[in-house]
MIPA-223834 format. One record per residue: x, y, z of N, C-alpha, C, O, CB in turn. Coordinates in steps of 0.001 Angstrom, whole numbers, plus 500000, padded with zeros to 6 digits. Atoms other than C-alpha are relative to their C-alpha. Glycine has a CB too. Layout:
BEGIN
<dovex n_x="X" n_y="Y" n_z="Z" ca_x="X" ca_y="Y" ca_z="Z" c_x="X" c_y="Y" c_z="Z" o_x="X" o_y="Y" o_z="Z" cb_x="X" cb_y="Y" cb_z="Z"/>
...
END
This chain:
BEGIN
<dovex n_x="499850" n_y="500253" n_z="500855" ca_x="792667" ca_y="365327" ca_z="609254" c_x="498879" c_y="498581" c_z="499517" o_x="498694" o_y="498015" o_z="500594" cb_x="501327" cb_y="500024" cb_z="500064"/>
<dovex n_x="500218" n_y="501033" n_z="499461" ca_x="790686" ca_y="362237" ca_z="608425" c_x="500825" c_y="498737" c_z="499841" o_x="501830" o_y="498687" o_z="499132" cb_x="498938" cb_y="499858" cb_z="499735"/>
<dovex n_x="498950" n_y="501044" n_z="499669" ca_x="791949" ca_y="358639" ca_z="609489" c_x="500026" c_y="498778" c_z="498574" o_x="499250" o_y="498644" o_z="497628" cb_x="499480" cb_y="499189" cb_z="501690"/>
<dovex n_x="499471" n_y="500548" n_z="501595" ca_x="793295" ca_y="356401" ca_z="606713" c_x="499031" c_y="498934" c_z="499538" o_x="498539" o_y="498092" o_z="500289" cb_x="501666" cb_y="499223" cb_z="499981"/>
<dovex n_x="500990" n_y="501135" n_z="500468" ca_x="791123" ca_y="354295" ca_z="604588" c_x="501080" c_y="498510" c_z="499979" o_x="502205" o_y="498281" o_z="499535" cb_x="499247" cb_y="500468" cb_z="498172"/>
<dovex n_x="499760" n_y="502113" n_z="500330" ca_x="791506" ca_y="349971" ca_z="604896" c_x="500276" c_y="499723" c_z="498990" o_x="500740" o_y="499184" o_z="499995" cb_x="498798" cb_y="498862" cb_z="500058"/>
<dovex n_x="500356" n_y="500651" n_z="500942" ca_x="791691" ca_y="348779" ca_z="601863" c_x="500422" c_y="498430" c_z="499617" o_x="501573" o_y="498061" o_z="499388" cb_x="500285" cb_y="500790" cb_z="499187"/>
<dovex n_x="498666" n_y="501410" n_z="500246" ca_x="792308" ca_y="344999" ca_z="601216" c_x="499611" c_y="499056" c_z="499092" o_x="498402" o_y="498882" o_z="498938" cb_x="500358" cb_y="498947" cb_z="501406"/>
<dovex n_x="500408" n_y="501078" n_z="501105" ca_x="792082" ca_y="342505" ca_z="598741" c_x="500136" c_y="498613" c_z="499956" o_x="501072" o_y="498195" o_z="500639" cb_x="500559" cb_y="500236" cb_z="498981"/>
<dovex n_x="499929" n_y="502157" n_z="500346" ca_x="791969" ca_y="338547" ca_z="598057" c_x="499642" c_y="499916" c_z="498476" o_x="498602" o_y="500333" o_z="497965" cb_x="498336" cb_y="498685" cb_z="501081"/>
<dovex n_x="499997" n_y="500826" n_z="501651" ca_x="792588" ca_y="337067" ca_z="594294" c_x="499593" c_y="498860" c_z="499973" o_x="500408" o_y="498320" o_z="500722" cb_x="501306" cb_y="499756" cb_z="499275"/>
<dovex n_x="500327" n_y="501307" n_z="500288" ca_x="791067" ca_y="333720" ca_z="593606" c_x="500068" c_y="499607" c_z="498409" o_x="499457" o_y="500320" o_z="497614" cb_x="498632" cb_y="499784" cb_z="500569"/>
<dovex n_x="499816" n_y="500479" n_z="501857" ca_x="791774" ca_y="332155" ca_z="589875" c_x="499874" c_y="502047" c_z="498765" o_x="500830" o_y="502363" o_z="498057" cb_x="497611" cb_y="498352" cb_z="499429"/>
<dovex n_x="500406" n_y="499050" n_z="500914" ca_x="790353" ca_y="335792" ca_z="587792" c_x="499775" c_y="501206" c_z="501058" o_x="500410" o_y="502207" o_z="501391" cb_x="498662" cb_y="499518" cb_z="499068"/>
<dovex n_x="500230" n_y="498617" n_z="498718" ca_x="788316" ca_y="337599" ca_z="590596" c_x="500549" c_y="500520" c_z="501004" o_x="501113" o_y="499681" o_z="501706" cb_x="499152" cb_y="499960" cb_z="500697"/>
<dovex n_x="499777" n_y="499305" n_z="498753" ca_x="789163" ca_y="339943" ca_z="593239" c_x="498777" c_y="500330" c_z="500951" o_x="497707" o_y="500766" o_z="500525" cb_x="500643" cb_y="501230" cb_z="499655"/>
<dovex n_x="501078" n_y="499599" n_z="498968" ca_x="787136" ca_y="340416" ca_z="596578" c_x="501291" c_y="501303" c_z="500411" o_x="502480" o_y="501163" o_z="500697" cb_x="499377" cb_y="498488" cb_z="501484"/>
<dovex n_x="499752" n_y="498762" n_z="499588" ca_x="787874" ca_y="344123" ca_z="597283" c_x="499627" c_y="500663" c_z="500751" o_x="498788" o_y="501473" o_z="500358" cb_x="499960" cb_y="500543" cb_z="499464"/>
<dovex n_x="500885" n_y="499603" n_z="498475" ca_x="786988" ca_y="345222" ca_z="600943" c_x="500777" c_y="501786" c_z="500718" o_x="501833" o_y="502061" o_z="501289" cb_x="500499" cb_y="498200" cb_z="501577"/>
<dovex n_x="499021" n_y="499059" n_z="499754" ca_x="787483" ca_y="348803" ca_z="601449" c_x="499158" c_y="500630" c_z="501642" o_x="497934" o_y="500517" o_z="501700" cb_x="500201" cb_y="501251" cb_z="498430"/>
<dovex n_x="500876" n_y="499748" n_z="498660" ca_x="786563" ca_y="350342" ca_z="605711" c_x="500492" c_y="501768" c_z="499746" o_x="501609" o_y="502271" o_z="499873" cb_x="500654" cb_y="498932" cb_z="501873"/>
<dovex n_x="500111" n_y="498498" n_z="500002" ca_x="785849" ca_y="354146" ca_z="605126" c_x="500067" c_y="500580" c_z="501231" o_x="498942" o_y="500571" o_z="501730" cb_x="498822" cb_y="500461" cb_z="499430"/>
<dovex n_x="500019" n_y="499443" n_z="498352" ca_x="786854" ca_y="355874" ca_z="608849" c_x="499337" c_y="501206" c_z="499372" o_x="499848" o_y="501886" o_z="498483" cb_x="501710" cb_y="500308" cb_z="501073"/>
<dovex n_x="501344" n_y="498878" n_z="500204" ca_x="783678" ca_y="358399" ca_z="608556" c_x="499672" c_y="499812" c_z="501231" o_x="500006" o_y="498795" o_z="501838" cb_x="498631" cb_y="499736" cb_z="498855"/>
<dovex n_x="500853" n_y="500377" n_z="499061" ca_x="781407" ca_y="359331" ca_z="611548" c_x="498414" c_y="499684" c_z="499011" o_x="497409" o_y="499218" o_z="499547" cb_x="499982" cb_y="501315" cb_z="501259"/>
<dovex n_x="501190" n_y="499883" n_z="500114" ca_x="778707" ca_y="359497" ca_z="608962" c_x="498559" c_y="500283" c_z="501009" o_x="497651" o_y="499562" o_z="501423" cb_x="500015" cb_y="499118" cb_z="499487"/>
<dovex n_x="501315" n_y="499873" n_z="499264" ca_x="776423" ca_y="361861" ca_z="610880" c_x="498415" c_y="500579" c_z="499729" o_x="498220" o_y="501793" o_z="499670" cb_x="500379" cb_y="500648" cb_z="500890"/>
<dovex n_x="501185" n_y="499487" n_z="500836" ca_x="772598" ca_y="362023" ca_z="609623" c_x="499319" c_y="501653" c_z="500200" o_x="498622" o_y="502107" o_z="499293" cb_x="498829" cb_y="498928" cb_z="500355"/>
<dovex n_x="500468" n_y="498685" n_z="499870" ca_x="771689" ca_y="365707" ca_z="611048" c_x="498665" c_y="499088" c_z="501444" o_x="497997" o_y="499815" o_z="502180" cb_x="499281" cb_y="500948" cb_z="498021"/>
<dovex n_x="501618" n_y="500281" n_z="499535" ca_x="768684" ca_y="363690" ca_z="613003" c_x="500369" c_y="499531" c_z="501248" o_x="499451" o_y="499725" o_z="502044" cb_x="498958" cb_y="498819" cb_z="499087"/>
<dovex n_x="499662" n_y="500034" n_z="498705" ca_x="770991" ca_y="362291" ca_z="616389" c_x="500054" c_y="501320" c_z="500488" o_x="500366" o_y="502322" o_z="499843" cb_x="501170" cb_y="499322" cb_z="500211"/>
<dovex n_x="500108" n_y="498618" n_z="498924" ca_x="770589" ca_y="364919" ca_z="619217" c_x="500370" c_y="499609" c_z="501389" o_x="500071" o_y="498694" o_z="502156" cb_x="498376" cb_y="500678" cb_z="500134"/>
<dovex n_x="499171" n_y="499959" n_z="498577" ca_x="772760" ca_y="365901" ca_z="622058" c_x="499323" c_y="499298" c_z="501066" o_x="498219" o_y="498843" o_z="500766" cb_x="500230" cb_y="501480" cb_z="500556"/>
<dovex n_x="501221" n_y="499293" n_z="498631" ca_x="771501" ca_y="365614" ca_z="626314" c_x="499643" c_y="501221" c_z="499626" o_x="498459" o_y="501127" o_z="499951" cb_x="500628" cb_y="500292" cb_z="501701"/>
<dovex n_x="501042" n_y="499090" n_z="499783" ca_x="770205" ca_y="368886" ca_z="625701" c_x="498557" c_y="499461" c_z="498409" o_x="497382" o_y="499593" o_z="498751" cb_x="500965" cb_y="501958" cb_z="499891"/>
<dovex n_x="500675" n_y="499182" n_z="500642" ca_x="768226" ca_y="368880" ca_z="622651" c_x="500079" c_y="499748" c_z="498342" o_x="499308" o_y="499376" o_z="497458" cb_x="500458" cb_y="501282" cb_z="500470"/>
<dovex n_x="499766" n_y="499233" n_z="501285" ca_x="770287" ca_y="369929" ca_z="619848" c_x="500077" c_y="498807" c_z="499533" o_x="499947" o_y="497879" o_z="500331" cb_x="501194" cb_y="501074" cb_z="499719"/>
<dovex n_x="499907" n_y="500440" n_z="501102" ca_x="770711" ca_y="367985" ca_z="616727" c_x="501523" c_y="500092" c_z="499569" o_x="501905" o_y="501260" o_z="499495" cb_x="499058" cb_y="500655" cb_z="499211"/>
<dovex n_x="498907" n_y="500204" n_z="499813" ca_x="774278" ca_y="366934" ca_z="616183" c_x="499730" c_y="500161" c_z="498553" o_x="498792" o_y="499653" o_z="497939" cb_x="500613" cb_y="498905" cb_z="500818"/>
<dovex n_x="500319" n_y="500024" n_z="501311" ca_x="775191" ca_y="368309" ca_z="612661" c_x="499836" c_y="499371" c_z="498753" o_x="500317" o_y="498250" o_z="498923" cb_x="500370" cb_y="500432" cb_z="499814"/>
<dovex n_x="499728" n_y="501278" n_z="501020" ca_x="774849" ca_y="366497" ca_z="609114" c_x="501939" c_y="499753" c_z="499750" o_x="502839" o_y="500578" o_z="499586" cb_x="499067" cb_y="500521" cb_z="498152"/>
<dovex n_x="498420" n_y="500606" n_z="500615" ca_x="778371" ca_y="364785" ca_z="608292" c_x="500156" c_y="498845" c_z="499890" o_x="500355" o_y="497957" o_z="500719" cb_x="501188" cb_y="500236" cb_z="500719"/>
<dovex n_x="500060" n_y="501412" n_z="501254" ca_x="778356" ca_y="362227" ca_z="605651" c_x="501168" c_y="500207" c_z="498812" o_x="501604" o_y="501270" o_z="498369" cb_x="498205" cb_y="499981" cb_z="498976"/>
<dovex n_x="499401" n_y="499499" n_z="501579" ca_x="780442" ca_y="361717" ca_z="602561" c_x="498919" c_y="499734" c_z="499021" o_x="497909" o_y="499237" o_z="499520" cb_x="501455" cb_y="499091" cb_z="499410"/>
<dovex n_x="500459" n_y="499749" n_z="501088" ca_x="778880" ca_y="361889" ca_z="599386" c_x="500414" c_y="499583" c_z="498711" o_x="499711" o_y="499166" o_z="497791" cb_x="499968" cb_y="500975" cb_z="500028"/>
<dovex n_x="498946" n_y="500841" n_z="501899" ca_x="781319" ca_y="360759" ca_z="596234" c_x="500957" c_y="499730" c_z="500992" o_x="501623" o_y="500342" o_z="501827" cb_x="500867" cb_y="501337" cb_z="498081"/>
<dovex n_x="498763" n_y="500195" n_z="499424" ca_x="783223" ca_y="358455" ca_z="597154" c_x="500357" c_y="499101" c_z="498021" o_x="499599" o_y="498913" o_z="497069" cb_x="499983" cb_y="498829" cb_z="502005"/>
<dovex n_x="499293" n_y="500651" n_z="501569" ca_x="785692" ca_y="356619" ca_z="593815" c_x="500965" c_y="498534" c_z="500236" o_x="501540" o_y="498573" o_z="501323" cb_x="501309" cb_y="501403" cb_z="499219"/>
<dovex n_x="499136" n_y="500404" n_z="500318" ca_x="787782" ca_y="353572" ca_z="592987" c_x="500032" c_y="500213" c_z="499309" o_x="499152" o_y="500455" o_z="498483" cb_x="500271" cb_y="499313" cb_z="500079"/>
<dovex n_x="499524" n_y="500242" n_z="501511" ca_x="790457" ca_y="353597" ca_z="590713" c_x="501138" c_y="498665" c_z="499929" o_x="501971" o_y="498077" o_z="500620" cb_x="500820" cb_y="501566" cb_z="499390"/>
<dovex n_x="498853" n_y="501309" n_z="500513" ca_x="792300" ca_y="350951" ca_z="589160" c_x="500836" c_y="500824" c_z="498908" o_x="500520" o_y="501444" o_z="497892" cb_x="499119" cb_y="498331" cb_z="499110"/>
<dovex n_x="498884" n_y="499397" n_z="501052" ca_x="795872" ca_y="352018" ca_z="587900" c_x="500150" c_y="501454" c_z="499443" o_x="501000" o_y="501771" o_z="498612" cb_x="499857" cb_y="499285" cb_z="498810"/>
<dovex n_x="500960" n_y="498896" n_z="500294" ca_x="794020" ca_y="355538" ca_z="587673" c_x="499014" c_y="500220" c_z="498798" o_x="498771" o_y="501274" o_z="498209" cb_x="500724" cb_y="501010" cb_z="499973"/>
<dovex n_x="501768" n_y="499758" n_z="500579" ca_x="790818" ca_y="354889" ca_z="585700" c_x="499115" c_y="499717" c_z="500572" o_x="499041" o_y="498489" o_z="500545" cb_x="499490" cb_y="499403" cb_z="498945"/>
<dovex n_x="501242" n_y="499616" n_z="499796" ca_x="787960" ca_y="355378" ca_z="586987" c_x="499317" c_y="498429" c_z="500264" o_x="498393" o_y="498265" o_z="499467" cb_x="499418" cb_y="500958" cb_z="498684"/>
<dovex n_x="501102" n_y="501258" n_z="499688" ca_x="786420" ca_y="351122" ca_z="588640" c_x="499134" c_y="500061" c_z="500777" o_x="498483" o_y="499017" o_z="500758" cb_x="500424" cb_y="498911" cb_z="500431"/>
<dovex n_x="501588" n_y="500380" n_z="499405" ca_x="783399" ca_y="351924" ca_z="591118" c_x="499949" c_y="502178" c_z="500241" o_x="500585" o_y="503108" o_z="500736" cb_x="499933" cb_y="498400" cb_z="502235"/>
<dovex n_x="500153" n_y="498021" n_z="499151" ca_x="782222" ca_y="355833" ca_z="591596" c_x="498518" c_y="499900" c_z="500408" o_x="497723" o_y="499047" o_z="500013" cb_x="500194" cb_y="501875" cb_z="498544"/>
<dovex n_x="501428" n_y="500632" n_z="499073" ca_x="779042" ca_y="356244" ca_z="593898" c_x="499599" c_y="500961" c_z="501359" o_x="500190" o_y="501035" o_z="502436" cb_x="500426" cb_y="498207" cb_z="500741"/>
<dovex n_x="500449" n_y="498961" n_z="498985" ca_x="776964" ca_y="358950" ca_z="595810" c_x="499788" c_y="499320" c_z="500672" o_x="499374" o_y="498199" o_z="500380" cb_x="499051" cb_y="500906" cb_z="499907"/>
<dovex n_x="500547" n_y="500682" n_z="498387" ca_x="776488" ca_y="358167" ca_z="599746" c_x="498728" c_y="501068" c_z="500216" o_x="498384" o_y="502055" o_z="499566" cb_x="501467" cb_y="500161" cb_z="501645"/>
<dovex n_x="500782" n_y="499170" n_z="499767" ca_x="773814" ca_y="359347" ca_z="601557" c_x="500125" c_y="500530" c_z="501403" o_x="501171" o_y="501156" o_z="501574" cb_x="498882" cb_y="499528" cb_z="499676"/>
<dovex n_x="499724" n_y="500390" n_z="498220" ca_x="773329" ca_y="359394" ca_z="605917" c_x="499093" c_y="498966" c_z="500098" o_x="498616" o_y="498787" o_z="501218" cb_x="499596" cb_y="501293" cb_z="501331"/>
<dovex n_x="500334" n_y="500972" n_z="499275" ca_x="771662" ca_y="356521" ca_z="605670" c_x="501262" c_y="498838" c_z="500078" o_x="501039" o_y="497634" o_z="499951" cb_x="498680" cb_y="499528" cb_z="499428"/>
<dovex n_x="499359" n_y="501083" n_z="500454" ca_x="774567" ca_y="354698" ca_z="605463" c_x="500795" c_y="500333" c_z="501494" o_x="500701" o_y="501526" o_z="501782" cb_x="500790" cb_y="499975" cb_z="498308"/>
<dovex n_x="500109" n_y="500275" n_z="499382" ca_x="776091" ca_y="353854" ca_z="608679" c_x="501691" c_y="500362" c_z="500488" o_x="502522" o_y="500353" o_z="499579" cb_x="499231" cb_y="499009" cb_z="499840"/>
<dovex n_x="498810" n_y="499628" n_z="499828" ca_x="779371" ca_y="354848" ca_z="610533" c_x="500857" c_y="499207" c_z="500253" o_x="500576" o_y="498216" o_z="500928" cb_x="500079" cb_y="500728" cb_z="500697"/>
<dovex n_x="499743" n_y="500641" n_z="500844" ca_x="782352" ca_y="353726" ca_z="609258" c_x="499882" c_y="499091" c_z="498819" o_x="500281" o_y="497952" o_z="499065" cb_x="500216" cb_y="499893" cb_z="500340"/>
<dovex n_x="501324" n_y="501171" n_z="500339" ca_x="780581" ca_y="351791" ca_z="606826" c_x="501419" c_y="499075" c_z="499354" o_x="502539" o_y="499530" o_z="499584" cb_x="498222" cb_y="500614" cb_z="498476"/>
<dovex n_x="499702" n_y="501355" n_z="500696" ca_x="782193" ca_y="348590" ca_z="604913" c_x="499851" c_y="500163" c_z="497877" o_x="498925" o_y="500457" o_z="497122" cb_x="498508" cb_y="498712" cb_z="500843"/>
<dovex n_x="500748" n_y="500883" n_z="501721" ca_x="782153" ca_y="347645" ca_z="600952" c_x="500604" c_y="499645" c_z="499638" o_x="501663" o_y="500259" o_z="499769" cb_x="499418" cb_y="500453" cb_z="498752"/>
<dovex n_x="499617" n_y="501584" n_z="500311" ca_x="783202" ca_y="344618" ca_z="599590" c_x="499688" c_y="500271" c_z="498410" o_x="498664" o_y="500953" o_z="498375" cb_x="498869" cb_y="498541" cb_z="500910"/>
<dovex n_x="499462" n_y="500087" n_z="501905" ca_x="783696" ca_y="344655" ca_z="595345" c_x="500476" c_y="498868" c_z="499915" o_x="501311" o_y="498417" o_z="500699" cb_x="501300" cb_y="501064" cb_z="499295"/>
<dovex n_x="499176" n_y="501080" n_z="500867" ca_x="784365" ca_y="341654" ca_z="593112" c_x="500091" c_y="501128" c_z="498661" o_x="499439" o_y="502154" o_z="498471" cb_x="499006" cb_y="498181" cb_z="499632"/>
<dovex n_x="499094" n_y="499115" n_z="500839" ca_x="786554" ca_y="342965" ca_z="590026" c_x="500449" c_y="498756" c_z="499293" o_x="500731" o_y="497787" o_z="499998" cb_x="501245" cb_y="501022" cb_z="500795"/>
<dovex n_x="499237" n_y="500640" n_z="501357" ca_x="787847" ca_y="341003" ca_z="586940" c_x="501791" c_y="500649" c_z="500166" o_x="502260" o_y="501621" o_z="500757" cb_x="499014" cb_y="500776" cb_z="498184"/>
<dovex n_x="499133" n_y="498879" n_z="500334" ca_x="791248" ca_y="341434" ca_z="585745" c_x="501229" c_y="500828" c_z="500368" o_x="501848" o_y="501722" o_z="499791" cb_x="499427" cb_y="500615" cb_z="499995"/>
<dovex n_x="499591" n_y="498520" n_z="498546" ca_x="793033" ca_y="343019" ca_z="588924" c_x="501509" c_y="498908" c_z="499872" o_x="501323" o_y="497694" o_z="499791" cb_x="498601" cb_y="500123" cb_z="502456"/>
<dovex n_x="498912" n_y="501064" n_z="499424" ca_x="796831" ca_y="341332" ca_z="589367" c_x="500732" c_y="500932" c_z="500203" o_x="500828" o_y="502158" o_z="500251" cb_x="500661" cb_y="498774" cb_z="499172"/>
<dovex n_x="498558" n_y="498643" n_z="498217" ca_x="799783" ca_y="342151" ca_z="591522" c_x="500611" c_y="500696" c_z="499483" o_x="500927" o_y="500582" o_z="498299" cb_x="501621" cb_y="499326" cb_z="501191"/>
<dovex n_x="499263" n_y="498915" n_z="500657" ca_x="801581" ca_y="345168" ca_z="591359" c_x="498409" c_y="501346" c_z="499854" o_x="498389" o_y="502558" o_z="500068" cb_x="500856" cb_y="499217" cb_z="498121"/>
<dovex n_x="501051" n_y="498531" n_z="500421" ca_x="797992" ca_y="347158" ca_z="590410" c_x="500354" c_y="500100" c_z="500733" o_x="501141" o_y="499517" o_z="501479" cb_x="498559" cb_y="500418" cb_z="499730"/>
<dovex n_x="499787" n_y="498758" n_z="499046" ca_x="797553" ca_y="350041" ca_z="592012" c_x="497886" c_y="500206" c_z="500488" o_x="497157" o_y="500703" o_z="499629" cb_x="501027" cb_y="501830" cb_z="498723"/>
<dovex n_x="501282" n_y="499444" n_z="500077" ca_x="793802" ca_y="350541" ca_z="593222" c_x="500285" c_y="501556" c_z="501248" o_x="500921" o_y="501571" o_z="502302" cb_x="498643" cb_y="498554" cb_z="500537"/>
<dovex n_x="499898" n_y="498789" n_z="498867" ca_x="793595" ca_y="354185" ca_z="595063" c_x="498021" c_y="500691" c_z="500235" o_x="497256" o_y="501145" o_z="499385" cb_x="501419" cb_y="501636" cb_z="499079"/>
<dovex n_x="501014" n_y="499506" n_z="499777" ca_x="790398" ca_y="355141" ca_z="597047" c_x="499821" c_y="501335" c_z="500101" o_x="500744" o_y="502118" o_z="499877" cb_x="499665" cb_y="499522" cb_z="500809"/>
<dovex n_x="499386" n_y="498372" n_z="500263" ca_x="788971" ca_y="358699" ca_z="597421" c_x="498626" c_y="500050" c_z="500870" o_x="497926" o_y="499049" o_z="501028" cb_x="500260" cb_y="500998" cb_z="498060"/>
<dovex n_x="501065" n_y="499837" n_z="499252" ca_x="786292" ca_y="359903" ca_z="599463" c_x="499402" c_y="501375" c_z="500032" o_x="500211" o_y="501932" o_z="500774" cb_x="500316" cb_y="499591" cb_z="501204"/>
<dovex n_x="500568" n_y="498097" n_z="499170" ca_x="784483" ca_y="363845" ca_z="600094" c_x="499152" c_y="499939" c_z="500535" o_x="498433" o_y="498965" o_z="500312" cb_x="499512" cb_y="501348" cb_z="499221"/>
<dovex n_x="501081" n_y="499948" n_z="499123" ca_x="782103" ca_y="364895" ca_z="602593" c_x="498922" c_y="501188" c_z="499400" o_x="499189" o_y="502119" o_z="498640" cb_x="500594" cb_y="500315" cb_z="501538"/>
<dovex n_x="500595" n_y="498439" n_z="499503" ca_x="779240" ca_y="367310" ca_z="603049" c_x="500644" c_y="501146" c_z="500514" o_x="499792" o_y="502034" o_z="500560" cb_x="499180" cb_y="499902" cb_z="500988"/>
<dovex n_x="499186" n_y="499740" n_z="499330" ca_x="781860" ca_y="369161" ca_z="604670" c_x="500713" c_y="500909" c_z="499301" o_x="500868" o_y="502116" o_z="499488" cb_x="500537" cb_y="499047" cb_z="500435"/>
<dovex n_x="498937" n_y="499543" n_z="500389" ca_x="784354" ca_y="369263" ca_z="602151" c_x="501228" c_y="499509" c_z="500135" o_x="502077" o_y="499600" o_z="499247" cb_x="500015" cb_y="500887" cb_z="500337"/>
<dovex n_x="498721" n_y="500623" n_z="499431" ca_x="787062" ca_y="367557" ca_z="604045" c_x="499978" c_y="498587" c_z="499043" o_x="498979" o_y="497868" o_z="499006" cb_x="499922" cb_y="499704" cb_z="501903"/>
<dovex n_x="499758" n_y="500945" n_z="500533" ca_x="788601" ca_y="364884" ca_z="601739" c_x="500834" c_y="498878" c_z="500647" o_x="501371" o_y="499081" o_z="501736" cb_x="500391" cb_y="500419" cb_z="499046"/>
<dovex n_x="499199" n_y="500916" n_z="500193" ca_x="790382" ca_y="361447" ca_z="601434" c_x="500748" c_y="499184" c_z="499505" o_x="500115" o_y="498200" o_z="499121" cb_x="499877" cb_y="499775" cb_z="500139"/>
<dovex n_x="499791" n_y="501150" n_z="501540" ca_x="792206" ca_y="359428" ca_z="599253" c_x="501525" c_y="499131" c_z="500752" o_x="502520" o_y="499497" o_z="501377" cb_x="500576" cb_y="501276" cb_z="497803"/>
<dovex n_x="498502" n_y="500937" n_z="499788" ca_x="794765" ca_y="356538" ca_z="599792" c_x="500005" c_y="499057" c_z="498592" o_x="499121" o_y="498966" o_z="497740" cb_x="499963" cb_y="498749" cb_z="501701"/>
<dovex n_x="499886" n_y="500904" n_z="500749" ca_x="796437" ca_y="353904" ca_z="597717" c_x="500072" c_y="498644" c_z="500377" o_x="500481" o_y="498550" o_z="501535" cb_x="500817" cb_y="500277" cb_z="499422"/>
<dovex n_x="499175" n_y="501053" n_z="499924" ca_x="797130" ca_y="350567" ca_z="597717" c_x="500674" c_y="499019" c_z="498412" o_x="500594" o_y="499396" o_z="497243" cb_x="499087" cb_y="499138" cb_z="500961"/>
<dovex n_x="499101" n_y="500948" n_z="500896" ca_x="799069" ca_y="347880" ca_z="595545" c_x="499882" c_y="498597" c_z="500220" o_x="500346" o_y="497952" o_z="501160" cb_x="501428" cb_y="500273" cb_z="500171"/>
<dovex n_x="500562" n_y="501415" n_z="499585" ca_x="797559" ca_y="344565" ca_z="594980" c_x="501197" c_y="498849" c_z="500172" o_x="501873" o_y="498508" o_z="499202" cb_x="498897" cb_y="499472" cb_z="498778"/>
<dovex n_x="499044" n_y="501209" n_z="499607" ca_x="799874" ca_y="341736" ca_z="596651" c_x="499752" c_y="498209" c_z="498926" o_x="498897" o_y="497781" o_z="498151" cb_x="499511" cb_y="499739" cb_z="501976"/>
<dovex n_x="500467" n_y="501913" n_z="500519" ca_x="800184" ca_y="337623" ca_z="595518" c_x="499721" c_y="499757" c_z="500593" o_x="500592" o_y="499078" o_z="501137" cb_x="500621" cb_y="498800" cb_z="499629"/>
<dovex n_x="500832" n_y="501206" n_z="499703" ca_x="797746" ca_y="336188" ca_z="597276" c_x="499345" c_y="499641" c_z="499222" o_x="498639" o_y="498652" o_z="499416" cb_x="499272" cb_y="500000" cb_z="500876"/>
END
């Protein structure tokens, strides 16, 4: 099973900074091992963030994103107690979903 998605928020006034770290190898398929064999492509294709079950961010990724990508976003109107759900699906069909409750900071 893929490693847990790390989600952090910081709210200042009405603006919330959202930081999301996706634990994933993000292999391009272009790198080679010691024997000259290519590592097979393995990367996140779809990435979504839901706020209280409603879409907040939807994206498509590809091989140009680095290993364990970190994304940051700003959003208005997020309150303590709101739930952020982050999920991804990779090109091999692996999936991960984690939930985070926004705190009072």
